[in-house]
Backbone as XML, in Angstrom:
<?xml version="1.0"?>
<chain id="A" units="angstrom">
  <residue number="1" name="MET">
    <atom name="N" x="0.838" y="-1.166" z="0.000"/>
    <atom name="CA" x="0.000" y="0.000" z="0.000"/>
    <atom name="C" x="0.889" y="1.238" z="0.000"/>
  </residue>
  <residue number="2" name="ASN">
    <atom name="N" x="0.584" y="2.191" z="-0.874"/>
    <atom name="CA" x="1.324" y="3.438" z="-0.935"/>
    <atom name="C" x="0.833" y="4.406" z="0.129"/>
  </residue>
  <residue number="3" name="ALA">
    <atom name="N" x="1.748" y="5.146" z="0.703"/>
    <atom name="CA" x="1.381" y="6.120" z="1.727"/>
    <atom name="C" x="0.663" y="7.299" z="1.068"/>
  </residue>
  <residue number="4" name="VAL">
    <atom name="N" x="-0.295" y="7.851" z="1.778"/>
    <atom name="CA" x="-1.062" y="9.001" z="1.320"/>
    <atom name="C" x="-0.264" y="10.265" z="1.637"/>
  </residue>
  <residue number="5" name="PRO">
    <atom name="N" x="-0.190" y="11.264" z="0.710"/>
    <atom name="CA" x="0.514" y="12.497" z="1.050"/>
    <atom name="C" x="-0.212" y="13.252" z="2.173"/>
  </residue>
  <residue number="6" name="VAL">
    <atom name="N" x="0.490" y="13.540" z="3.257"/>
    <atom name="CA" x="-0.111" y="14.169" z="4.430"/>
    <atom name="C" x="0.764" y="15.320" z="4.910"/>
  </residue>
  <residue number="7" name="GLY">
    <atom name="N" x="0.205" y="16.165" z="5.764"/>
    <atom name="CA" x="0.929" y="17.298" z="6.325"/>
    <atom name="C" x="1.116" y="17.138" z="7.822"/>
  </residue>
  <residue number="8" name="PRO">
    <atom name="N" x="1.460" y="18.229" z="8.499"/>
    <atom name="CA" x="1.718" y="18.151" z="9.937"/>
    <atom name="C" x="0.454" y="18.073" z="10.793"/>
  </residue>
  <residue number="9" name="LYS">
    <atom name="N" x="-0.690" y="18.414" z="10.238"/>
    <atom name="CA" x="-1.951" y="18.416" z="10.996"/>
    <atom name="C" x="-2.936" y="17.429" z="10.375"/>
  </residue>
  <residue number="10" name="PRO">
    <atom name="N" x="-4.002" y="17.067" z="11.103"/>
    <atom name="CA" x="-5.019" y="16.168" z="10.538"/>
    <atom name="C" x="-5.536" y="16.721" z="9.206"/>
  </residue>
  <residue number="11" name="CYS">
    <atom name="N" x="-5.752" y="15.831" z="8.250"/>
    <atom name="CA" x="-6.191" y="16.279" z="6.932"/>
    <atom name="C" x="-7.262" y="15.333" z="6.382"/>
  </residue>
  <residue number="12" name="PRO">
    <atom name="N" x="-8.122" y="15.851" z="5.504"/>
    <atom name="CA" x="-9.165" y="15.007" z="4.923"/>
    <atom name="C" x="-8.591" y="14.153" z="3.783"/>
  </residue>
  <residue number="13" name="VAL">
    <atom name="N" x="-8.863" y="12.857" z="3.826"/>
    <atom name="CA" x="-8.427" y="11.923" z="2.782"/>
    <atom name="C" x="-9.470" y="10.819" z="2.634"/>
  </residue>
  <residue number="14" name="ILE">
    <atom name="N" x="-9.332" y="10.040" z="1.570"/>
    <atom name="CA" x="-10.112" y="8.816" z="1.415"/>
    <atom name="C" x="-9.182" y="7.677" z="1.793"/>
  </residue>
  <residue number="15" name="CYS">
    <atom name="N" x="-9.557" y="6.932" z="2.813"/>
    <atom name="CA" x="-8.721" y="5.838" z="3.306"/>
    <atom name="C" x="-8.609" y="4.752" z="2.243"/>
  </residue>
  <residue number="16" name="PRO">
    <atom name="N" x="-7.387" y="4.362" z="1.869"/>
    <atom name="CA" x="-7.216" y="3.301" z="0.878"/>
    <atom name="C" x="-7.675" y="1.925" z="1.368"/>
  </residue>
  <residue number="17" name="SER">
    <atom name="N" x="-7.755" y="1.742" z="2.678"/>
    <atom name="CA" x="-8.166" y="0.434" z="3.216"/>
    <atom name="C" x="-9.675" y="0.279" z="3.290"/>
  </residue>
  <residue number="18" name="CYS">
    <atom name="N" x="-10.342" y="1.233" z="3.962"/>
    <atom name="CA" x="-11.789" y="1.090" z="4.167"/>
    <atom name="C" x="-12.617" y="1.944" z="3.215"/>
  </residue>
  <residue number="19" name="LYS">
    <atom name="N" x="-11.935" y="2.753" z="2.372"/>
    <atom name="CA" x="-12.584" y="3.589" z="1.347"/>
    <atom name="C" x="-13.498" y="4.665" z="1.929"/>
  </residue>
  <residue number="20" name="ALA">
    <atom name="N" x="-13.377" y="4.985" z="3.209"/>
    <atom name="CA" x="-14.199" y="6.027" z="3.835"/>
    <atom name="C" x="-13.515" y="7.383" z="3.680"/>
  </residue>
  <residue number="21" name="THR">
    <atom name="N" x="-14.318" y="8.436" z="3.583"/>
    <atom name="CA" x="-13.792" y="9.798" z="3.593"/>
    <atom name="C" x="-13.645" y="10.211" z="5.058"/>
  </residue>
  <residue number="22" name="ILE">
    <atom name="N" x="-12.412" y="10.493" z="5.457"/>
    <atom name="CA" x="-12.118" y="10.708" z="6.879"/>
    <atom name="C" x="-11.207" y="11.908" z="7.080"/>
  </residue>
  <residue number="23" name="ILE">
    <atom name="N" x="-11.074" y="12.335" z="8.313"/>
    <atom name="CA" x="-10.039" y="13.277" z="8.751"/>
    <atom name="C" x="-9.035" y="12.417" z="9.524"/>
  </residue>
  <residue number="24" name="THR">
    <atom name="N" x="-7.790" y="12.460" z="9.104"/>
    <atom name="CA" x="-6.788" y="11.575" z="9.700"/>
    <atom name="C" x="-6.600" y="11.828" z="11.187"/>
  </residue>
  <residue number="25" name="LYS">
    <atom name="N" x="-6.221" y="10.782" z="11.904"/>
    <atom name="CA" x="-5.846" y="10.860" z="13.317"/>
    <atom name="C" x="-4.323" y="10.952" z="13.340"/>
  </residue>
  <residue number="26" name="VAL">
    <atom name="N" x="-3.791" y="11.954" z="14.032"/>
    <atom name="CA" x="-2.345" y="12.194" z="14.030"/>
    <atom name="C" x="-1.734" y="11.756" z="15.356"/>
  </residue>
  <residue number="27" name="ASP">
    <atom name="N" x="-0.619" y="11.039" z="15.254"/>
    <atom name="CA" x="0.146" y="10.604" z="16.422"/>
    <atom name="C" x="1.553" y="11.162" z="16.260"/>
  </residue>
  <residue number="28" name="LYS">
    <atom name="N" x="1.963" y="12.053" z="17.155"/>
    <atom name="CA" x="3.296" y="12.668" z="17.080"/>
    <atom name="C" x="4.315" y="11.740" z="17.726"/>
  </residue>
  <residue number="29" name="LYS">
    <atom name="N" x="5.443" y="11.530" z="17.023"/>
    <atom name="CA" x="6.473" y="10.623" z="17.525"/>
    <atom name="C" x="7.840" y="11.287" z="17.487"/>
  </residue>
  <residue number="30" name="ALA">
    <atom name="N" x="8.595" y="11.068" z="18.541"/>
    <atom name="CA" x="9.972" y="11.570" z="18.602"/>
    <atom name="C" x="10.839" y="10.757" z="17.646"/>
  </residue>
  <residue number="31" name="THR">
    <atom name="N" x="11.844" y="11.411" z="17.089"/>
    <atom name="CA" x="12.756" y="10.755" z="16.154"/>
    <atom name="C" x="14.181" y="10.832" z="16.715"/>
  </residue>
  <residue number="32" name="VAL">
    <atom name="N" x="15.115" y="10.298" z="15.979"/>
    <atom name="CA" x="16.526" y="10.382" z="16.364"/>
    <atom name="C" x="16.935" y="11.852" z="16.442"/>
  </residue>
  <residue number="33" name="LYS">
    <atom name="N" x="16.428" y="12.677" z="15.527"/>
    <atom name="CA" x="16.745" y="14.107" z="15.555"/>
    <atom name="C" x="16.240" y="14.754" z="16.848"/>
  </residue>
  <residue number="34" name="THR">
    <atom name="N" x="15.060" y="14.344" z="17.304"/>
    <atom name="CA" x="14.510" y="14.879" z="18.551"/>
    <atom name="C" x="15.433" y="14.550" z="19.712"/>
  </residue>
  <residue number="35" name="HIS">
    <atom name="N" x="15.873" y="13.306" z="19.788"/>
    <atom name="CA" x="16.766" y="12.878" z="20.868"/>
    <atom name="C" x="18.112" y="13.608" z="20.790"/>
  </residue>
  <residue number="36" name="LEU">
    <atom name="N" x="18.623" y="13.803" z="19.579"/>
    <atom name="CA" x="19.891" y="14.509" z="19.399"/>
    <atom name="C" x="19.765" y="15.964" z="19.856"/>
  </residue>
  <residue number="37" name="MET">
    <atom name="N" x="18.668" y="16.623" z="19.495"/>
    <atom name="CA" x="18.461" y="18.012" z="19.926"/>
    <atom name="C" x="18.377" y="18.104" z="21.451"/>
  </residue>
  <residue number="38" name="ALA">
    <atom name="N" x="17.696" y="17.147" z="22.071"/>
    <atom name="CA" x="17.592" y="17.134" z="23.529"/>
    <atom name="C" x="18.966" y="16.946" z="24.165"/>
  </residue>
  <residue number="39" name="PHE">
    <atom name="N" x="19.754" y="16.053" z="23.600"/>
    <atom name="CA" x="21.104" y="15.816" z="24.115"/>
    <atom name="C" x="21.963" y="17.072" z="23.991"/>
  </residue>
  <residue number="40" name="LEU">
    <atom name="N" x="21.892" y="17.737" z="22.836"/>
    <atom name="CA" x="22.683" y="18.953" z="22.629"/>
    <atom name="C" x="22.243" y="20.066" z="23.575"/>
  </residue>
  <residue number="41" name="LEU">
    <atom name="N" x="20.947" y="20.213" z="23.776"/>
    <atom name="CA" x="20.456" y="21.225" z="24.723"/>
    <atom name="C" x="20.938" y="20.929" z="26.139"/>
  </residue>
  <residue number="42" name="CYS">
    <atom name="N" x="20.901" y="19.675" z="26.503"/>
    <atom name="CA" x="21.357" y="19.278" z="27.840"/>
    <atom name="C" x="22.847" y="19.540" z="27.997"/>
  </residue>
  <residue number="43" name="SER">
    <atom name="N" x="23.607" y="19.243" z="26.963"/>
    <atom name="CA" x="25.063" y="19.409" z="27.025"/>
    <atom name="C" x="25.485" y="20.870" z="27.046"/>
  </residue>
  <residue number="44" name="PHE">
    <atom name="N" x="24.888" y="21.680" z="26.162"/>
    <atom name="CA" x="25.339" y="23.056" z="26.009"/>
    <atom name="C" x="24.587" y="24.061" z="26.879"/>
  </residue>
  <residue number="45" name="ALA">
    <atom name="N" x="23.462" y="23.684" z="27.427"/>
    <atom name="CA" x="22.727" y="24.595" z="28.305"/>
    <atom name="C" x="23.138" y="24.380" z="29.762"/>
  </residue>
  <residue number="46" name="CYS">
    <atom name="N" x="24.209" y="23.646" z="29.958"/>
    <atom name="CA" x="24.760" y="23.385" z="31.295"/>
    <atom name="C" x="23.743" y="22.732" z="32.226"/>
  </residue>
  <residue number="47" name="GLY">
    <atom name="N" x="22.879" y="21.918" z="31.675"/>
    <atom name="CA" x="21.952" y="21.155" z="32.492"/>
    <atom name="C" x="20.828" y="21.964" z="33.116"/>
  </residue>
  <residue number="48" name="ILE">
    <atom name="N" x="20.465" y="23.097" z="32.504"/>
    <atom name="CA" x="19.346" y="23.884" z="33.034"/>
    <atom name="C" x="18.109" y="22.993" z="33.078"/>
  </residue>
  <residue number="49" name="PHE">
    <atom name="N" x="17.458" y="22.955" z="34.240"/>
    <atom name="CA" x="16.333" y="22.043" z="34.440"/>
    <atom name="C" x="15.247" y="22.263" z="33.398"/>
  </residue>
  <residue number="50" name="GLY">
    <atom name="N" x="14.843" y="21.216" z="32.758"/>
    <atom name="CA" x="13.737" y="21.256" z="31.805"/>
    <atom name="C" x="14.127" y="21.664" z="30.399"/>
  </residue>
  <residue number="51" name="CYS">
    <atom name="N" x="15.292" y="22.226" z="30.225"/>
    <atom name="CA" x="15.717" y="22.708" z="28.910"/>
    <atom name="C" x="15.800" y="21.567" z="27.895"/>
  </residue>
  <residue number="52" name="SER">
    <atom name="N" x="16.270" y="20.423" z="28.343"/>
    <atom name="CA" x="16.442" y="19.300" z="27.417"/>
    <atom name="C" x="15.114" y="18.636" z="27.055"/>
  </residue>
  <residue number="53" name="CYS">
    <atom name="N" x="14.035" y="18.986" z="27.756"/>
    <atom name="CA" x="12.714" y="18.418" z="27.446"/>
    <atom name="C" x="12.006" y="19.158" z="26.320"/>
  </residue>
  <residue number="54" name="LEU">
    <atom name="N" x="12.482" y="20.342" z="25.974"/>
    <atom name="CA" x="11.802" y="21.162" z="24.970"/>
    <atom name="C" x="11.538" y="20.444" z="23.644"/>
  </residue>
  <residue number="55" name="PRO">
    <atom name="N" x="12.512" y="19.731" z="23.063"/>
    <atom name="CA" x="12.238" y="19.071" z="21.778"/>
    <atom name="C" x="11.090" y="18.063" z="21.839"/>
  </residue>
  <residue number="56" name="TYR">
    <atom name="N" x="10.845" y="17.476" z="23.011"/>
    <atom name="CA" x="9.771" y="16.502" z="23.146"/>
    <atom name="C" x="8.408" y="17.176" z="23.264"/>
  </residue>
  <residue number="57" name="CYS">
    <atom name="N" x="8.399" y="18.452" z="23.600"/>
    <atom name="CA" x="7.150" y="19.211" z="23.752"/>
    <atom name="C" x="6.773" y="19.985" z="22.503"/>
  </residue>
  <residue number="58" name="MET">
    <atom name="N" x="7.687" y="20.122" z="21.564"/>
    <atom name="CA" x="7.452" y="20.933" z="20.375"/>
    <atom name="C" x="7.079" y="20.045" z="19.191"/>
  </residue>
  <residue number="59" name="ASP">
    <atom name="N" x="5.943" y="20.341" z="18.565"/>
    <atom name="CA" x="5.517" y="19.575" z="17.394"/>
    <atom name="C" x="6.514" y="19.691" z="16.244"/>
  </residue>
  <residue number="60" name="SER">
    <atom name="N" x="7.230" y="20.806" z="16.173"/>
    <atom name="CA" x="8.174" y="21.013" z="15.079"/>
    <atom name="C" x="9.388" y="20.083" z="15.172"/>
  </residue>
  <residue number="61" name="CYS">
    <atom name="N" x="9.544" y="19.377" z="16.275"/>
    <atom name="CA" x="10.669" y="18.456" z="16.451"/>
    <atom name="C" x="10.251" y="16.992" z="16.348"/>
  </residue>
  <residue number="62" name="ARG">
    <atom name="N" x="8.984" y="16.747" z="16.066"/>
    <atom name="CA" x="8.497" y="15.363" z="16.007"/>
    <atom name="C" x="7.785" y="15.098" z="14.685"/>
  </residue>
  <residue number="63" name="ASN">
    <atom name="N" x="7.850" y="13.861" z="14.218"/>
    <atom name="CA" x="7.127" y="13.449" z="13.018"/>
    <atom name="C" x="5.646" y="13.271" z="13.329"/>
  </residue>
  <residue number="64" name="ALA">
    <atom name="N" x="4.813" y="13.407" z="12.306"/>
    <atom name="CA" x="3.366" y="13.235" z="12.457"/>
    <atom name="C" x="2.943" y="11.991" z="11.680"/>
  </residue>
  <residue number="65" name="ASP">
    <atom name="N" x="2.602" y="10.919" z="12.394"/>
    <atom name="CA" x="2.099" y="9.694" z="11.768"/>
    <atom name="C" x="0.579" y="9.808" z="11.655"/>
  </residue>
  <residue number="66" name="HIS">
    <atom name="N" x="0.042" y="9.546" z="10.463"/>
    <atom name="CA" x="-1.395" y="9.666" z="10.221"/>
    <atom name="C" x="-2.038" y="8.281" z="10.122"/>
  </residue>
  <residue number="67" name="TYR">
    <atom name="N" x="-3.201" y="8.142" z="10.780"/>
    <atom name="CA" x="-3.949" y="6.885" z="10.801"/>
    <atom name="C" x="-5.416" y="7.152" z="10.479"/>
  </residue>
  <residue number="68" name="CYS">
    <atom name="N" x="-6.099" y="6.135" z="9.965"/>
    <atom name="CA" x="-7.536" y="6.216" z="9.726"/>
    <atom name="C" x="-8.252" y="6.014" z="11.065"/>
  </residue>
  <residue number="69" name="PRO">
    <atom name="N" x="-9.172" y="6.933" z="11.436"/>
    <atom name="CA" x="-9.882" y="6.748" z="12.703"/>
    <atom name="C" x="-10.908" y="5.602" z="12.656"/>
  </residue>
  <residue number="70" name="ASN">
    <atom name="N" x="-11.298" y="5.158" z="11.444"/>
    <atom name="CA" x="-12.269" y="4.061" z="11.314"/>
    <atom name="C" x="-11.616" y="2.686" z="11.426"/>
  </residue>
  <residue number="71" name="CYS">
    <atom name="N" x="-10.613" y="2.445" z="10.580"/>
    <atom name="CA" x="-10.015" y="1.101" z="10.526"/>
    <atom name="C" x="-8.618" y="1.033" z="11.140"/>
  </residue>
  <residue number="72" name="GLN">
    <atom name="N" x="-8.097" y="2.177" z="11.635"/>
    <atom name="CA" x="-6.793" y="2.270" z="12.302"/>
    <atom name="C" x="-5.610" y="1.973" z="11.382"/>
  </residue>
  <residue number="73" name="SER">
    <atom name="N" x="-5.810" y="1.955" z="10.065"/>
    <atom name="CA" x="-4.683" y="1.656" z="9.184"/>
    <atom name="C" x="-3.766" y="2.863" z="9.056"/>
  </residue>
  <residue number="74" name="TYR">
    <atom name="N" x="-2.487" y="2.582" z="8.879"/>
    <atom name="CA" x="-1.472" y="3.619" z="8.724"/>
    <atom name="C" x="-1.629" y="4.257" z="7.351"/>
  </residue>
  <residue number="75" name="LEU">
    <atom name="N" x="-1.612" y="5.595" z="7.294"/>
    <atom name="CA" x="-1.798" y="6.291" z="6.028"/>
    <atom name="C" x="-0.535" y="6.984" z="5.530"/>
  </residue>
  <residue number="76" name="GLY">
    <atom name="N" x="0.326" y="7.415" z="6.424"/>
    <atom name="CA" x="1.540" y="8.093" z="6.014"/>
    <atom name="C" x="2.170" y="8.868" z="7.151"/>
  </residue>
  <residue number="77" name="THR">
    <atom name="N" x="3.373" y="9.416" z="6.888"/>
    <atom name="CA" x="4.103" y="10.183" z="7.890"/>
    <atom name="C" x="4.549" y="11.501" z="7.284"/>
  </residue>
  <residue number="78" name="TYR">
    <atom name="N" x="4.352" y="12.562" z="8.049"/>
    <atom name="CA" x="4.918" y="13.851" z="7.708"/>
    <atom name="C" x="6.199" y="13.967" z="8.517"/>
  </residue>
  <residue number="79" name="LYS">
    <atom name="N" x="7.354" y="13.997" z="7.836"/>
    <atom name="CA" x="8.642" y="14.003" z="8.529"/>
    <atom name="C" x="9.144" y="15.414" z="8.700"/>
  </residue>
  <residue number="80" name="ARG">
    <atom name="N" x="9.696" y="15.665" z="9.853"/>
    <atom name="CA" x="10.301" y="16.961" z="10.182"/>
    <atom name="C" x="11.758" y="16.936" z="9.871"/>
  </residue>
</chain>
C-alpha cells in the first residue's frame, strides 16, 4: 500500500483500506533528531532544568504519523 501524502496536521483523505472519507488521526512521535536536539540542549545549556525536554514538547521536532480513525490503518508520515 502506498502512503497518502499528508501534512503536519489532521487532513481530509479517502482511506485506501476502508474507502471512507475521513479526517486523519495524528500521532506525534519523537525521532533520532529529537533525541539529538535534547542531548545537545542538555550538554550546552549546562543542564538547566527542563531545557532538554523542549524538543519533546514541540511539534516542530516530532514526526506526524497519520492513521484512519475508522479502521486504524497507517496512512503516512509527515517528517520533520
